[in-house]
mmCIF file of the N, C-alpha and C atoms, coordinates in Angstrom:
data_MODEL
# 
_entry.id   MODEL 
# 
loop_
_atom_site.group_PDB 
_atom_site.id 
_atom_site.type_symbol 
_atom_site.label_atom_id 
_atom_site.label_alt_id 
_atom_site.label_comp_id 
_atom_site.label_asym_id 
_atom_site.label_entity_id 
_atom_site.label_seq_id 
_atom_site.pdbx_PDB_ins_code 
_atom_site.Cartn_x 
_atom_site.Cartn_y 
_atom_site.Cartn_z 
_atom_site.occupancy 
_atom_site.B_iso_or_equiv 
_atom_site.pdbx_formal_charge 
_atom_site.auth_seq_id 
_atom_site.auth_comp_id 
_atom_site.auth_asym_id 
_atom_site.auth_atom_id 
_atom_site.pdbx_PDB_model_num 
ATOM 1   N N  . MET A 1 1  ? 5.268   -19.977 -1.666  1.00 0.00 ? 1  MET A N  1 
ATOM 2   C CA . MET A 1 1  ? 5.938   -18.710 -1.681  1.00 0.00 ? 1  MET A CA 1 
ATOM 3   C C  . MET A 1 1  ? 5.434   -17.858 -2.833  1.00 0.00 ? 1  MET A C  1 
ATOM 4   N N  . LEU A 1 2  ? 5.189   -18.479 -3.945  1.00 0.00 ? 2  LEU A N  1 
ATOM 5   C CA . LEU A 1 2  ? 4.708   -17.724 -5.099  1.00 0.00 ? 2  LEU A CA 1 
ATOM 6   C C  . LEU A 1 2  ? 3.341   -17.113 -4.812  1.00 0.00 ? 2  LEU A C  1 
ATOM 7   N N  . SER A 1 3  ? 2.495   -17.847 -4.134  1.00 0.00 ? 3  SER A N  1 
ATOM 8   C CA . SER A 1 3  ? 1.171   -17.340 -3.790  1.00 0.00 ? 3  SER A CA 1 
ATOM 9   C C  . SER A 1 3  ? 1.273   -16.181 -2.805  1.00 0.00 ? 3  SER A C  1 
ATOM 10  N N  . LEU A 1 4  ? 2.169   -16.286 -1.843  1.00 0.00 ? 4  LEU A N  1 
ATOM 11  C CA . LEU A 1 4  ? 2.362   -15.199 -0.881  1.00 0.00 ? 4  LEU A CA 1 
ATOM 12  C C  . LEU A 1 4  ? 2.898   -13.951 -1.576  1.00 0.00 ? 4  LEU A C  1 
ATOM 13  N N  . ASN A 1 5  ? 3.845   -14.133 -2.471  1.00 0.00 ? 5  ASN A N  1 
ATOM 14  C CA . ASN A 1 5  ? 4.386   -13.010 -3.224  1.00 0.00 ? 5  ASN A CA 1 
ATOM 15  C C  . ASN A 1 5  ? 3.291   -12.344 -4.053  1.00 0.00 ? 5  ASN A C  1 
ATOM 16  N N  . SER A 1 6  ? 2.482   -13.134 -4.719  1.00 0.00 ? 6  SER A N  1 
ATOM 17  C CA . SER A 1 6  ? 1.389   -12.608 -5.532  1.00 0.00 ? 6  SER A CA 1 
ATOM 18  C C  . SER A 1 6  ? 0.382   -11.846 -4.673  1.00 0.00 ? 6  SER A C  1 
ATOM 19  N N  . SER A 1 7  ? 0.126   -12.340 -3.493  1.00 0.00 ? 7  SER A N  1 
ATOM 20  C CA . SER A 1 7  ? -0.809  -11.660 -2.590  1.00 0.00 ? 7  SER A CA 1 
ATOM 21  C C  . SER A 1 7  ? -0.283  -10.292 -2.187  1.00 0.00 ? 7  SER A C  1 
ATOM 22  N N  . PHE A 1 8  ? 1.005   -10.206 -1.893  1.00 0.00 ? 8  PHE A N  1 
ATOM 23  C CA . PHE A 1 8  ? 1.574   -8.918  -1.513  1.00 0.00 ? 8  PHE A CA 1 
ATOM 24  C C  . PHE A 1 8  ? 1.629   -7.953  -2.679  1.00 0.00 ? 8  PHE A C  1 
ATOM 25  N N  . VAL A 1 9  ? 1.847   -8.465  -3.883  1.00 0.00 ? 9  VAL A N  1 
ATOM 26  C CA . VAL A 1 9  ? 1.828   -7.603  -5.066  1.00 0.00 ? 9  VAL A CA 1 
ATOM 27  C C  . VAL A 1 9  ? 0.427   -7.026  -5.256  1.00 0.00 ? 9  VAL A C  1 
ATOM 28  N N  . GLN A 1 10 ? -0.594  -7.856  -5.141  1.00 0.00 ? 10 GLN A N  1 
ATOM 29  C CA . GLN A 1 10 ? -1.965  -7.383  -5.284  1.00 0.00 ? 10 GLN A CA 1 
ATOM 30  C C  . GLN A 1 10 ? -2.332  -6.392  -4.180  1.00 0.00 ? 10 GLN A C  1 
ATOM 31  N N  . LEU A 1 11 ? -1.857  -6.639  -2.977  1.00 0.00 ? 11 LEU A N  1 
ATOM 32  C CA . LEU A 1 11 ? -2.091  -5.706  -1.876  1.00 0.00 ? 11 LEU A CA 1 
ATOM 33  C C  . LEU A 1 11 ? -1.427  -4.361  -2.154  1.00 0.00 ? 11 LEU A C  1 
ATOM 34  N N  . GLY A 1 12 ? -0.235  -4.390  -2.720  1.00 0.00 ? 12 GLY A N  1 
ATOM 35  C CA . GLY A 1 12 ? 0.443   -3.155  -3.086  1.00 0.00 ? 12 GLY A CA 1 
ATOM 36  C C  . GLY A 1 12 ? -0.300  -2.387  -4.157  1.00 0.00 ? 12 GLY A C  1 
ATOM 37  N N  . PHE A 1 13 ? -0.818  -3.102  -5.169  1.00 0.00 ? 13 PHE A N  1 
ATOM 38  C CA . PHE A 1 13 ? -1.617  -2.443  -6.208  1.00 0.00 ? 13 PHE A CA 1 
ATOM 39  C C  . PHE A 1 13 ? -2.853  -1.787  -5.612  1.00 0.00 ? 13 PHE A C  1 
ATOM 40  N N  . ALA A 1 14 ? -3.535  -2.493  -4.734  1.00 0.00 ? 14 ALA A N  1 
ATOM 41  C CA . ALA A 1 14 ? -4.748  -1.970  -4.123  1.00 0.00 ? 14 ALA A CA 1 
ATOM 42  C C  . ALA A 1 14 ? -4.454  -0.754  -3.255  1.00 0.00 ? 14 ALA A C  1 
ATOM 43  N N  . THR A 1 15 ? -3.375  -0.828  -2.497  1.00 0.00 ? 15 THR A N  1 
ATOM 44  C CA . THR A 1 15 ? -2.997  0.304   -1.650  1.00 0.00 ? 15 THR A CA 1 
ATOM 45  C C  . THR A 1 15 ? -2.644  1.525   -2.491  1.00 0.00 ? 15 THR A C  1 
ATOM 46  N N  . GLY A 1 16 ? -1.883  1.319   -3.542  1.00 0.00 ? 16 GLY A N  1 
ATOM 47  C CA . GLY A 1 16 ? -1.521  2.422   -4.425  1.00 0.00 ? 16 GLY A CA 1 
ATOM 48  C C  . GLY A 1 16 ? -2.732  3.055   -5.086  1.00 0.00 ? 16 GLY A C  1 
ATOM 49  N N  . ALA A 1 17 ? -3.661  2.227   -5.530  1.00 0.00 ? 17 ALA A N  1 
ATOM 50  C CA . ALA A 1 17 ? -4.880  2.748   -6.147  1.00 0.00 ? 17 ALA A CA 1 
ATOM 51  C C  . ALA A 1 17 ? -5.717  3.524   -5.138  1.00 0.00 ? 17 ALA A C  1 
ATOM 52  N N  . GLY A 1 18 ? -5.779  3.020   -3.919  1.00 0.00 ? 18 GLY A N  1 
ATOM 53  C CA . GLY A 1 18 ? -6.525  3.726   -2.877  1.00 0.00 ? 18 GLY A CA 1 
ATOM 54  C C  . GLY A 1 18 ? -5.917  5.076   -2.536  1.00 0.00 ? 18 GLY A C  1 
ATOM 55  N N  . ILE A 1 19 ? -4.599  5.093   -2.375  1.00 0.00 ? 19 ILE A N  1 
ATOM 56  C CA . ILE A 1 19 ? -3.917  6.356   -2.074  1.00 0.00 ? 19 ILE A CA 1 
ATOM 57  C C  . ILE A 1 19 ? -4.075  7.340   -3.229  1.00 0.00 ? 19 ILE A C  1 
ATOM 58  N N  . GLY A 1 20 ? -3.968  6.841   -4.459  1.00 0.00 ? 20 GLY A N  1 
ATOM 59  C CA . GLY A 1 20 ? -4.159  7.703   -5.624  1.00 0.00 ? 20 GLY A CA 1 
ATOM 60  C C  . GLY A 1 20 ? -5.566  8.258   -5.705  1.00 0.00 ? 20 GLY A C  1 
ATOM 61  N N  . GLY A 1 21 ? -6.549  7.443   -5.425  1.00 0.00 ? 21 GLY A N  1 
ATOM 62  C CA . GLY A 1 21 ? -7.937  7.906   -5.440  1.00 0.00 ? 21 GLY A CA 1 
ATOM 63  C C  . GLY A 1 21 ? -8.216  8.953   -4.387  1.00 0.00 ? 21 GLY A C  1 
ATOM 64  N N  . ILE A 1 22 ? -7.687  8.739   -3.201  1.00 0.00 ? 22 ILE A N  1 
ATOM 65  C CA . ILE A 1 22 ? -7.865  9.717   -2.132  1.00 0.00 ? 22 ILE A CA 1 
ATOM 66  C C  . ILE A 1 22 ? -7.172  11.029  -2.482  1.00 0.00 ? 22 ILE A C  1 
ATOM 67  N N  . THR A 1 23 ? -5.987  10.939  -3.057  1.00 0.00 ? 23 THR A N  1 
ATOM 68  C CA . THR A 1 23 ? -5.230  12.126  -3.428  1.00 0.00 ? 23 THR A CA 1 
ATOM 69  C C  . THR A 1 23 ? -5.960  12.929  -4.490  1.00 0.00 ? 23 THR A C  1 
ATOM 70  N N  . VAL A 1 24 ? -6.421  12.271  -5.533  1.00 0.00 ? 24 VAL A N  1 
ATOM 71  C CA . VAL A 1 24 ? -7.119  12.975  -6.610  1.00 0.00 ? 24 VAL A CA 1 
ATOM 72  C C  . VAL A 1 24 ? -8.444  13.545  -6.108  1.00 0.00 ? 24 VAL A C  1 
ATOM 73  N N  . GLY A 1 25 ? -9.135  12.799  -5.257  1.00 0.00 ? 25 GLY A N  1 
ATOM 74  C CA . GLY A 1 25 ? -10.409 13.274  -4.730  1.00 0.00 ? 25 GLY A CA 1 
ATOM 75  C C  . GLY A 1 25 ? -10.265 14.447  -3.784  1.00 0.00 ? 25 GLY A C  1 
ATOM 76  N N  . GLY A 1 26 ? -9.202  14.441  -2.982  1.00 0.00 ? 26 GLY A N  1 
ATOM 77  C CA . GLY A 1 26 ? -9.042  15.492  -1.988  1.00 0.00 ? 26 GLY A CA 1 
ATOM 78  C C  . GLY A 1 26 ? -8.179  16.652  -2.427  1.00 0.00 ? 26 GLY A C  1 
ATOM 79  N N  . LEU A 1 27 ? -7.185  16.386  -3.269  1.00 0.00 ? 27 LEU A N  1 
ATOM 80  C CA . LEU A 1 27 ? -6.268  17.445  -3.682  1.00 0.00 ? 27 LEU A CA 1 
ATOM 81  C C  . LEU A 1 27 ? -6.412  17.664  -5.187  1.00 0.00 ? 27 LEU A C  1 
ATOM 82  N N  . SER A 1 28 ? -5.380  17.395  -5.920  1.00 0.00 ? 28 SER A N  1 
ATOM 83  C CA . SER A 1 28 ? -5.452  17.523  -7.375  1.00 0.00 ? 28 SER A CA 1 
ATOM 84  C C  . SER A 1 28 ? -4.600  16.435  -8.010  1.00 0.00 ? 28 SER A C  1 
ATOM 85  N N  . ILE A 1 29 ? -4.692  16.331  -9.315  1.00 0.00 ? 29 ILE A N  1 
ATOM 86  C CA . ILE A 1 29 ? -3.923  15.320  -10.038 1.00 0.00 ? 29 ILE A CA 1 
ATOM 87  C C  . ILE A 1 29 ? -2.425  15.603  -9.933  1.00 0.00 ? 29 ILE A C  1 
ATOM 88  N N  . MET A 1 30 ? -2.042  16.864  -9.756  1.00 0.00 ? 30 MET A N  1 
ATOM 89  C CA . MET A 1 30 ? -0.636  17.222  -9.650  1.00 0.00 ? 30 MET A CA 1 
ATOM 90  C C  . MET A 1 30 ? -0.017  16.752  -8.330  1.00 0.00 ? 30 MET A C  1 
ATOM 91  N N  . ALA A 1 31 ? -0.833  16.502  -7.329  1.00 0.00 ? 31 ALA A N  1 
ATOM 92  C CA . ALA A 1 31 ? -0.318  16.059  -6.031  1.00 0.00 ? 31 ALA A CA 1 
ATOM 93  C C  . ALA A 1 31 ? 0.174   14.621  -6.076  1.00 0.00 ? 31 ALA A C  1 
ATOM 94  N N  . ILE A 1 32 ? -0.251  13.850  -7.063  1.00 0.00 ? 32 ILE A N  1 
ATOM 95  C CA . ILE A 1 32 ? 0.171   12.447  -7.156  1.00 0.00 ? 32 ILE A CA 1 
ATOM 96  C C  . ILE A 1 32 ? 1.686   12.361  -7.315  1.00 0.00 ? 32 ILE A C  1 
ATOM 97  N N  . THR A 1 33 ? 2.267   13.292  -8.056  1.00 0.00 ? 33 THR A N  1 
ATOM 98  C CA . THR A 1 33 ? 3.717   13.290  -8.244  1.00 0.00 ? 33 THR A CA 1 
ATOM 99  C C  . THR A 1 33 ? 4.440   13.418  -6.912  1.00 0.00 ? 33 THR A C  1 
ATOM 100 N N  . TRP A 1 34 ? 3.990   14.326  -6.076  1.00 0.00 ? 34 TRP A N  1 
ATOM 101 C CA . TRP A 1 34 ? 4.647   14.536  -4.781  1.00 0.00 ? 34 TRP A CA 1 
ATOM 102 C C  . TRP A 1 34 ? 4.399   13.374  -3.825  1.00 0.00 ? 34 TRP A C  1 
ATOM 103 N N  . ILE A 1 35 ? 3.186   12.857  -3.834  1.00 0.00 ? 35 ILE A N  1 
ATOM 104 C CA . ILE A 1 35 ? 2.873   11.707  -2.970  1.00 0.00 ? 35 ILE A CA 1 
ATOM 105 C C  . ILE A 1 35 ? 3.727   10.504  -3.370  1.00 0.00 ? 35 ILE A C  1 
ATOM 106 N N  . SER A 1 36 ? 3.860   10.267  -4.665  1.00 0.00 ? 36 SER A N  1 
ATOM 107 C CA . SER A 1 36 ? 4.659   9.120   -5.106  1.00 0.00 ? 36 SER A CA 1 
ATOM 108 C C  . SER A 1 36 ? 6.142   9.331   -4.829  1.00 0.00 ? 36 SER A C  1 
ATOM 109 N N  . ALA A 1 37 ? 6.635   10.563  -4.960  1.00 0.00 ? 37 ALA A N  1 
ATOM 110 C CA . ALA A 1 37 ? 8.046   10.839  -4.652  1.00 0.00 ? 37 ALA A CA 1 
ATOM 111 C C  . ALA A 1 37 ? 8.338   10.587  -3.178  1.00 0.00 ? 37 ALA A C  1 
ATOM 112 N N  . VAL A 1 38 ? 7.441   11.005  -2.315  1.00 0.00 ? 38 VAL A N  1 
ATOM 113 C CA . VAL A 1 38 ? 7.619   10.771  -0.876  1.00 0.00 ? 38 VAL A CA 1 
ATOM 114 C C  . VAL A 1 38 ? 7.551   9.274   -0.579  1.00 0.00 ? 38 VAL A C  1 
ATOM 115 N N  . SER A 1 39 ? 6.649   8.558   -1.239  1.00 0.00 ? 39 SER A N  1 
ATOM 116 C CA . SER A 1 39 ? 6.539   7.114   -1.040  1.00 0.00 ? 39 SER A CA 1 
ATOM 117 C C  . SER A 1 39 ? 7.809   6.385   -1.465  1.00 0.00 ? 39 SER A C  1 
ATOM 118 N N  . VAL A 1 40 ? 8.391   6.799   -2.579  1.00 0.00 ? 40 VAL A N  1 
ATOM 119 C CA . VAL A 1 40 ? 9.635   6.176   -3.047  1.00 0.00 ? 40 VAL A CA 1 
ATOM 120 C C  . VAL A 1 40 ? 10.774  6.486   -2.081  1.00 0.00 ? 40 VAL A C  1 
ATOM 121 N N  . ALA A 1 41 ? 10.827  7.705   -1.565  1.00 0.00 ? 41 ALA A N  1 
ATOM 122 C CA . ALA A 1 41 ? 11.870  8.062   -0.600  1.00 0.00 ? 41 ALA A CA 1 
ATOM 123 C C  . ALA A 1 41 ? 11.747  7.231   0.676   1.00 0.00 ? 41 ALA A C  1 
ATOM 124 N N  . ILE A 1 42 ? 10.533  7.059   1.161   1.00 0.00 ? 42 ILE A N  1 
ATOM 125 C CA . ILE A 1 42 ? 10.317  6.250   2.368   1.00 0.00 ? 42 ILE A CA 1 
ATOM 126 C C  . ILE A 1 42 ? 10.698  4.795   2.111   1.00 0.00 ? 42 ILE A C  1 
ATOM 127 N N  . ALA A 1 43 ? 10.320  4.256   0.949   1.00 0.00 ? 43 ALA A N  1 
ATOM 128 C CA . ALA A 1 43 ? 10.674  2.875   0.612   1.00 0.00 ? 43 ALA A CA 1 
ATOM 129 C C  . ALA A 1 43 ? 12.184  2.701   0.495   1.00 0.00 ? 43 ALA A C  1 
ATOM 130 N N  . THR A 1 44 ? 12.865  3.699   -0.055  1.00 0.00 ? 44 THR A N  1 
ATOM 131 C CA . THR A 1 44 ? 14.327  3.636   -0.166  1.00 0.00 ? 44 THR A CA 1 
ATOM 132 C C  . THR A 1 44 ? 14.982  3.627   1.206   1.00 0.00 ? 44 THR A C  1 
ATOM 133 N N  . ILE A 1 45 ? 14.493  4.459   2.095   1.00 0.00 ? 45 ILE A N  1 
ATOM 134 C CA . ILE A 1 45 ? 15.041  4.504   3.457   1.00 0.00 ? 45 ILE A CA 1 
ATOM 135 C C  . ILE A 1 45 ? 14.819  3.167   4.164   1.00 0.00 ? 45 ILE A C  1 
ATOM 136 N N  . ILE A 1 46 ? 13.624  2.610   4.027   1.00 0.00 ? 46 ILE A N  1 
ATOM 137 C CA . ILE A 1 46 ? 13.339  1.317   4.648   1.00 0.00 ? 46 ILE A CA 1 
ATOM 138 C C  . ILE A 1 46 ? 14.247  0.226   4.076   1.00 0.00 ? 46 ILE A C  1 
ATOM 139 N N  . ALA A 1 47 ? 14.449  0.231   2.766   1.00 0.00 ? 47 ALA A N  1 
ATOM 140 C CA . ALA A 1 47 ? 15.311  -0.785  2.142   1.00 0.00 ? 47 ALA A CA 1 
ATOM 141 C C  . ALA A 1 47 ? 16.756  -0.639  2.602   1.00 0.00 ? 47 ALA A C  1 
ATOM 142 N N  . VAL A 1 48 ? 17.265  0.584   2.674   1.00 0.00 ? 48 VAL A N  1 
ATOM 143 C CA . VAL A 1 48 ? 18.646  0.795   3.108   1.00 0.00 ? 48 VAL A CA 1 
ATOM 144 C C  . VAL A 1 48 ? 18.829  0.344   4.553   1.00 0.00 ? 48 VAL A C  1 
ATOM 145 N N  . VAL A 1 49 ? 17.894  0.690   5.408   1.00 0.00 ? 49 VAL A N  1 
ATOM 146 C CA . VAL A 1 49 ? 17.988  0.278   6.813   1.00 0.00 ? 49 VAL A CA 1 
ATOM 147 C C  . VAL A 1 49 ? 17.880  -1.245  6.929   1.00 0.00 ? 49 VAL A C  1 
ATOM 148 N N  . SER A 1 50 ? 16.957  -1.828  6.175   1.00 0.00 ? 50 SER A N  1 
ATOM 149 C CA . SER A 1 50 ? 16.763  -3.273  6.224   1.00 0.00 ? 50 SER A CA 1 
ATOM 150 C C  . SER A 1 50 ? 18.000  -4.021  5.736   1.00 0.00 ? 50 SER A C  1 
ATOM 151 N N  . PHE A 1 51 ? 18.560  -3.615  4.599   1.00 0.00 ? 51 PHE A N  1 
ATOM 152 C CA . PHE A 1 51 ? 19.750  -4.277  4.086   1.00 0.00 ? 51 PHE A CA 1 
ATOM 153 C C  . PHE A 1 51 ? 20.958  -4.012  4.984   1.00 0.00 ? 51 PHE A C  1 
ATOM 154 N N  . GLY A 1 52 ? 21.007  -2.862  5.599   1.00 0.00 ? 52 GLY A N  1 
ATOM 155 C CA . GLY A 1 52 ? 22.102  -2.566  6.525   1.00 0.00 ? 52 GLY A CA 1 
ATOM 156 C C  . GLY A 1 52 ? 22.070  -3.472  7.738   1.00 0.00 ? 52 GLY A C  1 
ATOM 157 N N  . ARG A 1 53 ? 20.878  -3.694  8.258   1.00 0.00 ? 53 ARG A N  1 
ATOM 158 C CA . ARG A 1 53 ? 20.751  -4.590  9.414   1.00 0.00 ? 53 ARG A CA 1 
ATOM 159 C C  . ARG A 1 53 ? 21.064  -6.031  9.029   1.00 0.00 ? 53 ARG A C  1 
ATOM 160 N N  . ALA A 1 54 ? 20.625  -6.444  7.860   1.00 0.00 ? 54 ALA A N  1 
ATOM 161 C CA . ALA A 1 54 ? 20.907  -7.810  7.409   1.00 0.00 ? 54 ALA A CA 1 
ATOM 162 C C  . ALA A 1 54 ? 22.400  -7.995  7.199   1.00 0.00 ? 54 ALA A C  1 
ATOM 163 N N  . TRP A 1 55 ? 23.070  -6.991  6.659   1.00 0.00 ? 55 TRP A N  1 
ATOM 164 C CA . TRP A 1 55 ? 24.509  -7.085  6.432   1.00 0.00 ? 55 TRP A CA 1 
ATOM 165 C C  . TRP A 1 55 ? 25.253  -7.118  7.760   1.00 0.00 ? 55 TRP A C  1 
ATOM 166 N N  . SER A 1 56 ? 24.853  -6.268  8.714   1.00 0.00 ? 56 SER A N  1 
ATOM 167 C CA . SER A 1 56 ? 25.544  -6.273  10.009  1.00 0.00 ? 56 SER A CA 1 
ATOM 168 C C  . SER A 1 56 ? 25.273  -7.573  10.765  1.00 0.00 ? 56 SER A C  1 
ATOM 169 N N  . PHE A 1 57 ? 24.086  -8.143  10.602  1.00 0.00 ? 57 PHE A N  1 
ATOM 170 C CA . PHE A 1 57 ? 23.781  -9.412  11.256  1.00 0.00 ? 57 PHE A CA 1 
ATOM 171 C C  . PHE A 1 57 ? 24.614  -10.537 10.667  1.00 0.00 ? 57 PHE A C  1 
ATOM 172 N N  . SER A 1 58 ? 24.825  -10.517 9.352   1.00 0.00 ? 58 SER A N  1 
ATOM 173 C CA . SER A 1 58 ? 25.589  -11.589 8.726   1.00 0.00 ? 58 SER A CA 1 
ATOM 174 C C  . SER A 1 58 ? 27.072  -11.490 9.079   1.00 0.00 ? 58 SER A C  1 
ATOM 175 N N  . THR A 1 59 ? 27.602  -10.290 9.319   1.00 0.00 ? 59 THR A N  1 
ATOM 176 C CA . THR A 1 59 ? 29.008  -10.153 9.697   1.00 0.00 ? 59 THR A CA 1 
ATOM 177 C C  . THR A 1 59 ? 29.222  -10.574 11.146  1.00 0.00 ? 59 THR A C  1 
ATOM 178 N N  . VAL A 1 60 ? 28.196  -10.424 11.982  1.00 0.00 ? 60 VAL A N  1 
ATOM 179 C CA . VAL A 1 60 ? 28.315  -10.853 13.383  1.00 0.00 ? 60 VAL A CA 1 
ATOM 180 C C  . VAL A 1 60 ? 28.336  -12.370 13.460  1.00 0.00 ? 60 VAL A C  1 
ATOM 181 N N  . GLN A 1 61 ? 27.599  -13.054 12.599  1.00 0.00 ? 61 GLN A N  1 
ATOM 182 C CA . GLN A 1 61 ? 27.510  -14.498 12.624  1.00 0.00 ? 61 GLN A CA 1 
ATOM 183 C C  . GLN A 1 61 ? 28.812  -15.183 12.209  1.00 0.00 ? 61 GLN A C  1 
ATOM 184 N N  . GLN A 1 62 ? 29.652  -14.514 11.440  1.00 0.00 ? 62 GLN A N  1 
ATOM 185 C CA . GLN A 1 62 ? 30.868  -15.154 10.938  1.00 0.00 ? 62 GLN A CA 1 
ATOM 186 C C  . GLN A 1 62 ? 31.952  -15.161 11.925  1.00 0.00 ? 62 GLN A C  1 
# 
């Protein structure tokens, strides 16, 4: 499990670096703030939906 977790962390670093490089190359350094804000908003929505489904699934099982 630790190896799998480490692999996903490294994949996240690589993805973030790639997105940042594309953003700086195509737009400007100021666009990174907006790209990261949108990424955090999307991650928050995914986490809320995911935890909501897990919570509703656990209440159905009881």
